[in-house]
N, C-alpha and C positions, 0 to 999 in steps of 0.2 A: 304105811302100806303103799305099794306102787300100783296105780290104777290106770288103765288105758280105756278110754271111752271112744268106741269106734262109730263112724257114721254120725258124728255130732259136730255140726258147724256152729251151733249156738253156745256151746260150753255150759249149758245149764247144769248138767250132771257133773261135769268136770269141776265147776266152781263150787258145787255143794261139797264134794270131797275135799277140795283144797281148803275150804272154810273150816274144815274139821282137822286140818293139819296133815292131810295125806299128800303124797307126791302123785298128783293126777295130771294126765295129759289127754287132749282130744285129738282125734284124727278124722279127716274127711277129705274127699277130693276137692271140696269147696274151701275157699278161704274162711277163716273163723270170723264170727261177729265179736269175739272177745279178745283175749290176750294171745297174740301170734307167737309169743315166746314159749308157750306151752301147747302149741298146736302143730301137728304133723299134717301138712297138706299133701296127701298122697293116698294111694289105696291102702286100706287097712290090712291087706294081705301082703304088703311089701315086706320082703325078707328082713330088711334091716330093723324093722320094728320088733321082730321076734328074736333078735339077738339078745334082748333084754328079758329078764324074768319078771313077769307081771303077776302080782298077787291076785288081781281081779281084773277081768276083762268084761266090759259091758258094751253091747253093740245094738244099734238101732238101724238095721238094714232097710234100705229103700223098699217101700211096701206097694208101690204103684201096681205091680203085676201080681201081687200076692193077696190083696184084700178081697173080702167078699163083695164089697161095693163095686168092684170092677169086673166081677165074674161074667157078667152078661157080654163082655167084649172079648172073651177068651176064645170065641169061635173063629176069630181072625188069626190066620196062621202066624203072622209075625208076632202077635201078642202071646200066643202059646209058646213060641220060641223064647220070648222075653221072660215069660213066667218060668220056664225051665232054667234059664240062665240065672234068674233071681233065686230059685230053689238051690242051685249048685253053689251060689255065693253064700247062702245061709248055712249050708252043710260045711263049707270051707271055714266059715267063722266058728262053727261048733267044734271043728277039729284043731283049732289053734292050740299051741302048747301053753295054756294058762291053767292054773289050778282051779280057779273059780270063774265060772262064766254065766252071764245073764244075757240072753237075747230077747229083744222086745219087738213086737209087731202087733198090729191090730188083728182082730178076728179075721180069719181068711183061709186061704188054701194050704198054709203050712200044716194045719191040723190033719188034713187028709193026704197031702202029698208027702209029708215027712213024719211028724209025730205030734201027739197031743201036747198042749202046753202044760207046764207044771202048775201054773196059776193064771187066773184072769183077774185083773184089777180094774178099778174105775177111779177117775180123778176125785169123785165125791167121797171116796174112802180116805182121802189125804188132804182135805180142806178146800177143795174146789167144787163148785156147784154143777160142774159139767158131767154129762154122761158120755163116755168114750171107752168102751171095753178094750182093754189092752192085754195081750197075752205075754206071759213071761216063760221062757224056757230056762231052767236053772240047773247048774251043775255045782255041787258042793256049796250051795247057798241055801239059807232058809227062805221060806216064803215070806213076802213082805206082810207085816201086820199093819192094819189100818191105824192111822194116827189121829185123824179128826174127821168123823163122819158128818157129812152135810146132808140135811134132810131135804132141802129144796134143790131139785135137780132139773137140769135142762140139757137137751142135746143141742149144743151151740156150734160145735166144730164144723158141721156140714153147712152152716149158715155163713161161713167166711165168704165175703163178697169176691167175685171174680177179680183176679189181679195177677200180675206177673209173679208175685210172691205168695200166692194162695197156698201152694203146696208146702212152702217153708213154714208158714204160720200154722198150718194144720199139723205139721210133724213135730213141733216143739214139745219137749217133755214138760209137764206141769211141775212147778217148783216144789209143791208138796210131795210129789212122787220122788223127785231128785233128792230132797231132804231125807225122806224115809230110806232111800237106798244108801245114802251116805251114813246115816245114823245106825241103820240095822246091819248093813253089809260091811261097814267100816270098823266094826268092833275088833279089838285085838284078839279076842278068844277064837275068832274064825281062822286066825293064822296058825293056830296050834295043830 
């Protein structure tokens, strides 16, 4: 299966698919923290990326101006403009020519400005004790089934200490979720 993971500098999801034998690539405007030979450092909307037929496209668009946690700041005009720009970007991702698409973002404004998510998942459903509601918008993909429910749960993501890389650390996909995506969405029967 040919998989493109957009807006992913960490390659967590890309590596999960590669570990299962898929031809997976990451793309981000940032350099990757992983294997640069399987990373496109450019906009995910670059035309040359879409000359290839992708079986699956997963994207994690920037959420700064789309999350509920930042809603109180949307009264500032430049932030409203940034939110609209982010919304247009998400709609452009949804319109790319891929057969199967998954967009991921935290609970936020996409539900009201665009459309309700197909599914809301939590890291604790996939072997991690954290609470972090994550929305998935899916096209031609099944909802993710929980793989390992953790009963002891804590909201830790917001406790990330202030630093230059706080936003990066908070945006990383949990390994259990990446593994579930690769196991459940990487099945051959989905290609039929």
